N, C-alpha and C positions, 0 to 999 in steps of 0.2 A: 748095549751092546743087542739087542735084538730087535731096536729100531729100522737098521738097515734090509737084515733078512724079511723083517714083517711089511717095510714098504714094499720091497722085490716082488714078494708075493701079491701085494696086493694090487702095482701098478701093473703086472701079469696078469691077474685076473681080471682087469679093467680095461684090458686090451690095449694097452701100451706100447708100442713098437718094442722089440725085444733088443734093438740099440740104443734104445734110452733109457732102459728101465734101472739098471745098477748107476747110473751116473744120476739119476733123478732121485733115485734113494738115497745116494751119497748128499748130495743137494741139500734134497729136504733137510736132514738127519743134520747137517751142518749150520745151516740157517736156525734148525731148533736150538743149538748149542749156543751161535751166536747172540740169539735173542735172551734166552736163559741165564746167559754172562752177563750179560747188559742190563738186566734187571736185577740181579747179585751186586753189581756193582754201585748201582744207584742206590740201593736199601742200605748196604754196608756206610755208603757216603750220607746217607740221610740220619743214621743210628750214630756217625761218627766213627771213627777208626780206633783201633785200641790203640792206648797211649804209647808213645815212642814210634808209632809206623812211619809218620810224618818225617820225622829225623834221622830215621837209617833210610830212607828214601833220599832225603839230600845229600846225606854223607857220599853216598856212590858217585 
């Protein structure tokens, strides 16, 4: 929730073009979310998923 405003402020302070600041902040935030999600999925997969999760997914 605070990452995009913080990155916007940081990019502005660094002298980035005002046309790109918000887009770059959002893209950076989304990239962070993507890599965090991938890491979480891998960790859950390595530990094994909860019992019954595979069967519920197959029934759909």
